[in-house]
N, C-alpha and C positions, 0 to 999 in steps of 0.2 A: 504494500500500500503506500503511495506517495501521501505528502502532507495533505494535499486537498481531499483525496479520499477518505482520509481518516477523520478529517474535519466534518465532511458530509455524513459519514456513519455515525458520528456522536450526535450531529445534528438533529438527524432522523429521530433518534431515542428522546432527545432532549424535547423536541416538539411533542411527542406523544405523552410524555410526561406532563407539560405544561397544560396540554389539552385536557388532562384529567383534574388538574388542580383549578384552573381558571378556564372555562367554558367560552366559546364565542359570544353567546349571549351575555355572559357577566363582563366580558371585555367591552361590549357595546353599551353597555350601562354605566361604564366607567365616565366619570365628569368630563374628562380629558377628550373622550371619543367624538364629542358633539361640538367641540370649539372650531373656530375657523382657524386654518392652518396661517402660517406665515410664508409668503411665498419667496422661495429661492430664486425664482425666475425674475421677479421684479428685484430682490434685492441685488443680484448680479447685474442687471441691466442698468442700475443707478449708479454702478462703481465702476472706474475704469479699471481697476484689478480686482477681479472676482475670486477674491481668496476664501477658501473654504479650510479653516484651520481644525485640524483633527485632534482629538483625545485618545491616545493608544499607549497603553503601558507595555505591551509586550509583543513580539511578533514570533510566530512559528520557526521561522528561519534565524533570527538574530537572538531570540530569548528575551530578556529583561530589557526595556528601552528605558524606562523611567520607575524607579521603585518607591519614589518617595511623594510624587505628585499627587493631588487629591482633587477630584473632578471640579468641585464646586469652585475651588480658588483659581484653576484654571480656566475654567469656561467663562468666569466674571472677566479675568483680563483679556481673551479672546475678544469678549463681547466691547471691553474698552478700547481695544484696538481697531475697531470698526471694520472687523472682517464681515463678508458678505452672509456666511454661515458658518455652522458649526457642525463637524462631523463627529460622532461619537461611536466606538466600537463597541457592540454588545455581544460578542462571540467570547467563550470560554477561552479558546486558543490564544486570544490576545487579551486576557485577563479583563475581559470586558463583562457587562451585564446590562439588563435593563435598568437596573436602578439608578444607573448613571445619568440616564437620559431622564428619568423621573425627578431625581434630584437637580438637574440642570434647567429643567424647564420654567420653573418659577424665577430663575435668576437672570435670564435674558430674554430679549423680546426680538431675538433675529432668528431665521430657521434654523432648525437642529434635524440633521441627516442621520437616520439610522443606519448604521454601516454593519451589515451582517451577511450571511449565508441564507437568503431568503428563498425557501424553495416551495413554500405552502402557503395557502390562503390565511391560516391561522396567524402566522406571522406578520402578515398585511395588517389585518385588523388589530393585533397586538401592537403594532408599531403607531397606529392612530390613539389606541388607548393609553399609551405612555409618554404621549406628549410630542411625537416627531411629526415633522412637517414633509419630509422625503424619504422615500427609501431608493436603494439600490438593488437593482436585479443583475447578476452576473450572468453574462450570456454563454460563458463557457460551461456553466452547470446547469443550463435550463435548455429546454427545447423552444422553438420559436412559438409552438402553441402554448405552452405554459408561460413563457413571457408574456403573451397576447392575454390570457386569463387573468395572470396577478396583475398586470399594469391596468388592466379594465377595473378590477376589484379595487385597486389603489385609488384610481381616478374617482370611482362612483362615491368614496368616502372624503374625497377631498385631497387626498395626498398627490404631491408631485413625483416623478419617477425618473430615475437616472438609469440607463442600461449601460453597462461597462462593458467595453470591447477590448480584446486583448491581441486578436489578430485579423486579417482581412476577411477570411473565411466567415466571420461572425456578423459581418455587415448585414447578411441576408436576414439575420433574427430580429433587425429593427421592424418595430411593428407599430400599430396605434396605440394612442396614449402614453407615448414617451415624451418627456419634457427635454430631458439632456441627453447627449451621449459623452460617455466619459471614456477616454483613452487610458487604460492602465498599462504603464511601462513594466509592470512586475508579471513574470510568468508566474501562474498560481501553481503549478506543479513543482517547480523549482524554487520559487519565490525569489528568483533573480532578477535584477532590475536592468532593462534596456531603453535608455533615454530616447533613443532615435525611433523607437515605436510611435511616439506622438507625431514626429515629423512625417514618417512614412504613412500613417492612417489618417491624418488630418484632411488632405487632399480627396478623400476617397468617402467623407462623411456628407451625407445630404445637406444643404446648406440652410435647411429651414429649423436646424436644431440648434440649441444651446450647447457649446461645446466645452468639455472639461478636460484639463490634463491631471492625470493622477500619478502618482509614486516616483520618486526618485528626484523630485524637485528640491534642491539644497542649497541653491544660492539665487540672488537676484537676478544675475544673467539669465539662468534657466527661464525665469518668468517673463522676463522682456523679450528672449527670442521667441517663446512660445505665443506670447501677446502679438508680437509683430507678425507670427505667421498666420494667427487669426484665433487663438483660443480665446474664450470668454471667461472662464474660471479655471482654478487652479486648486487641487485637493493637496494640502500640505499638512504632514503628519510628523514623520521622524525629524525634521529639521527643526521643528520646535521640541519635540518632547524628549529628545536626548539631552536638552539642557536641564539644568537644576530647576529653572525658572522658565517654562515653556510660554507661558503669558507674556513675560518682559521681552523675549526673544520675538515674539509676535508683535509686539507693539513696536519694537524697533524696526521690524521688516517694514511694516504698514507706513511709518513714518518716512522711510526712505522710498517707498514706491510713490509716496504722495509728495515727493520732493519734485519740483518743476524740471529737473534733469531728467526724469523717467516718464514725462508726458509722452505718449505715443501718438 
């Protein structure tokens, strides 16, 4: 089994356990389920650099990234940095959990992305019930039919949807009810990063989608070059999280990006 296969095997068990603890009906009765989402589309469009700052404590390939940061402290500083949105890992293999989103929701008034391996309708409903505004669907682990089903459910309850692509063959999985196309530079089987992936796939993405670059963005030049290419947003995690104070690192980056020298 490679890393991805292990994650998905555990995910299926986790979902069944959660269904027995909290039924879909119970999730739909949660006060957060009926809230109006905060649109990541609008947030990115009104910012020159649509930075989505990520909270991630661990990686299956790199191990512990940050063992001391507390989610509440980090997201509050991300918010102060005036990023377009915040991504929060909720998967066990990244030391994530849904409580990280629950704790963050009352603290910030910007979009929250639930980053997980979403493979079941239950997770879509759960995402809305915990306060997420956006979900991520990973093309490499889902059929086009499944993406169509999950994205339709997400849209029906007000969530925005990112489809994450890793190679050209996954372009055919783009379907209705998708708001963003994310190009991930990380291979999910080996978890190795190839920054060239964003540059290669960008020109093949249909022009009517908001385009996000993900993974391996670790300096301001990466952001500038990808912005010049045409990307609208940038999901950045380890660049911030490997620091003792991720929020401060994010604030400093945003100050640099908003400097007149970096106007595109």
